[in-house]
NUMAR-283057 format. One line per field, with one value per residue (C-alpha): z, y, x; chain; residue in one letter. Coordinates in pm, whole numbers, plus 50000, padded with zeros to 5 digits. Layout:
REM NUMAR-283057
Z <- [Z | ...] .
Y <- [Y | ...] .
X <- [X | ...] .
c <- [A | ...] .
r <- [A | ...] .
REM end
This chain:
REM NUMAR-283057
Z <- [79969 | 79696 | 79436 | 79319 | 78984 | 78988 | 78651 | 78578 | 78325 | 78289 | 78105 | 78101 | 78035 | 77818 | 77695 | 77396 | 77586 | 77609 | 77981 | 78265 | 78504 | 78823 | 79091 | 79346 | 79111 | 79158 | 78875 | 78950 | 78727 | 78762 | 78575 | 78546 | 78418 | 78148 | 78159 | 78533 | 78588 | 78967 | 78958 | 78997 | 78937 | 79030 | 79106 | 79176 | 79240 | 79127 | 79147 | 78792 | 78453 | 78476 | 78628 | 78722 | 78777 | 78952 | 78947 | 79034 | 78717 | 78904 | 78907 | 78527 | 78386 | 78046 | 77765 | 77968 | 77846 | 78049 | 78040 | 78218 | 78337 | 78439 | 78562 | 78686 | 79006 | 79194 | 79512 | 79478 | 79113 | 78805 | 78552 | 78286 | 78224 | 77946 | 77773 | 77701 | 77893 | 77738 | 77643 | 77716 | 77627 | 77943 | 77744 | 77542 | 77674 | 77655 | 77581 | 77544 | 77805 | 77734 | 77646 | 77740 | 77614 | 77865 | 77784 | 77969 | 78180 | 78316 | 78674 | 78884 | 79237 | 79260] .
Y <- [88182 | 88016 | 88221 | 88099 | 88183 | 88100 | 88046 | 87995 | 87791 | 87911 | 87737 | 87586 | 87254 | 87173 | 86869 | 86805 | 86692 | 86980 | 86940 | 87165 | 87012 | 86866 | 87124 | 87124 | 86969 | 87002 | 87048 | 86891 | 86971 | 86871 | 86920 | 86614 | 86530 | 86271 | 86135 | 86077 | 85985 | 85995 | 86364 | 86610 | 86965 | 87145 | 87081 | 87280 | 87244 | 87476 | 87507 | 87648 | 87517 | 87724 | 87626 | 87799 | 87584 | 87760 | 87591 | 87666 | 87699 | 87527 | 87207 | 87190 | 86960 | 87049 | 86808 | 86652 | 86641 | 86779 | 86726 | 86835 | 86594 | 86721 | 86577 | 86689 | 86512 | 86509 | 86316 | 86108 | 86012 | 86121 | 86222 | 86374 | 86351 | 86397 | 86063 | 86151 | 86387 | 86736 | 86802 | 87145 | 87303 | 87478 | 87663 | 87835 | 88137 | 88053 | 88387 | 88239 | 88021 | 87649 | 87458 | 87093 | 86867 | 86618 | 86303 | 86146 | 85845 | 85554 | 85650 | 85533 | 85625 | 85882] .
X <- [20176 | 19969 | 19788 | 19448 | 19296 | 18927 | 18764 | 18396 | 18199 | 17841 | 17566 | 17223 | 17059 | 16760 | 16570 | 16347 | 16036 | 15789 | 15727 | 15826 | 16079 | 15929 | 15847 | 16128 | 16386 | 16762 | 17009 | 17347 | 17644 | 18007 | 18333 | 18558 | 18905 | 18823 | 19179 | 19148 | 18780 | 18807 | 18897 | 18612 | 18734 | 18411 | 18044 | 17732 | 17362 | 17086 | 16711 | 16702 | 16810 | 17131 | 17464 | 17787 | 18095 | 18383 | 18721 | 19080 | 19289 | 19575 | 19367 | 19372 | 19641 | 19788 | 19693 | 19409 | 19050 | 18760 | 18385 | 18068 | 17802 | 17460 | 17133 | 16794 | 16697 | 16369 | 16291 | 16607 | 16553 | 16748 | 16483 | 16711 | 17086 | 17335 | 17395 | 17758 | 17980 | 17982 | 18345 | 18492 | 18825 | 18943 | 19211 | 18938 | 18750 | 18379 | 18214 | 17867 | 17701 | 17729 | 17409 | 17388 | 17110 | 16971 | 16778 | 16490 | 16588 | 16393 | 16319 | 16613 | 16717 | 16999] .
c <- [A | A | A | A | A | A | A | A | A | A | A | A | A | A | A | A | A | A | A | A | A | A | A | A | A | A | A | A | A | A | A | A | A | A | A | A | A | A | A | A | A | A | A | A | A | A | A | A | A | A | A | A | A | A | A | A | A | A | A | A | A | A | A | A | A | A | A | A | A | A | A | A | A | A | A | A | A | A | A | A | A | A | A | A | A | A | A | A | A | A | A | A | A | A | A | A | A | A | A | A | A | A | A | A | A | A | A | A | A | A] .
r <- [X | X | X | X | X | X | X | X | X | X | X | X | X | X | X | X | X | X | X | X | X | X | X | X | X | X | X | X | X | X | X | X | X | X | X | X | X | X | X | X | X | X | X | X | X | X | X | X | X | X | X | X | X | X | X | X | X | X | X | X | X | X | X | X | X | X | X | X | X | X | X | X | X | X | X | X | X | X | X | X | X | X | X | X | X | X | X | X | X | X | X | X | X | X | X | X | X | X | X | X | X | X | X | X | X | X | X | X | X | X] .
REM end
């Protein structure tokens, strides 16, 4: 029998442009193993600027680096995304929600 320890990273995204996000937008956030880019540990979608990534602690490899990518999509286009992955230390207990800054992107299909 396998025991699962689910951990959660909570946070929100923001951007510097003083515009409301498009009506009906979707926030997509994902947690990746930077040392193995093809490995997605967790992902979520939200209709708000907040995210909650739940992952199995058994999927975390010691001495690997992890990062969150996030984007705001609307009608198949990525309007805002983080220019660089937001690095997180999964061995650290994040008591405060994470805040990830997104940047405006030229309108490109998702």
